[in-house]
C-alpha positions in Angstrom: -3.6 101.9 45.9 -2.1 100.1 43.0 -1.0 97.2 45.0 -4.9 96.1 45.3 -5.2 95.4 41.5 -2.2 92.7 42.3 -3.9 91.0 45.5 -7.2 90.9 44.1 -6.4 88.6 41.2 -4.0 86.5 43.1 -7.0 85.9 45.9 -9.4 85.2 43.4 -6.7 82.7 42.0 -6.4 80.8 45.3 -10.4 80.5 45.5 -10.3 78.9 42.2 -7.4 76.6 43.5 -9.4 76.0 46.4 -12.8 75.4 45.2 -11.1 72.8 42.3 -9.2 70.6 45.5 -12.9 70.9 47.0 -14.6 69.5 43.8 -11.6 66.8 43.1 -12.0 65.5 46.6 -15.5 65.0 46.3 -15.1 63.4 43.1 -12.6 61.1 44.1 -14.5 60.1 47.2 -12.1 61.3 49.3 -15.4 62.1 52.1 -17.4 58.9 51.7 -16.0 57.1 54.5 -15.4 59.0 57.3 -16.2 57.1 60.3 -13.9 54.3 60.0 -10.7 56.3 60.6 -11.9 57.5 63.3 -12.5 54.5 65.2 -9.6 52.5 63.5 -7.1 53.8 66.4 -9.7 52.0 69.0 -8.8 48.6 67.6 -5.6 46.5 67.7 -4.6 45.0 64.8 -4.1 40.9 64.3 -0.1 40.5 64.2 0.7 38.8 61.1 3.0 36.0 60.3 5.6 36.8 57.9 6.7 33.6 57.4 5.7 30.3 57.7 8.6 29.3 60.3 7.3 32.3 62.0 3.0 30.9 62.0 4.6 27.9 63.1 6.2 29.2 66.1 3.5 31.4 67.0 0.7 28.0 66.9 3.4 26.1 69.3 3.7 28.9 71.8 -0.1 28.8 71.5 -0.3 25.0 72.2 1.9 25.1 74.7 0.3 28.0 76.9 -3.3 26.0 76.0 -1.8 22.2 77.6 -0.4 24.0 80.3 -4.0 26.1 81.6 -5.4 22.1 81.3 -3.0 20.7 83.5 -3.1 23.5 85.8 -6.6 23.5 86.1 -6.8 26.9 84.7 
């Protein structure tokens, strides 16, 4: 029976911590945009070139594929 005198304050401390964390999350705008992250997995990110050589290479590959499409009548 004496353990209840220890467990009740510990439980109350946990509740206070949980309420504090909840109000901190609301105050720091953690719940502002709940929809964006749920649908962001559905969209592919555009590849970003890390340097100019890579960007030039991607452009030349795209240009070649477009010119081949025009010559083959696609």
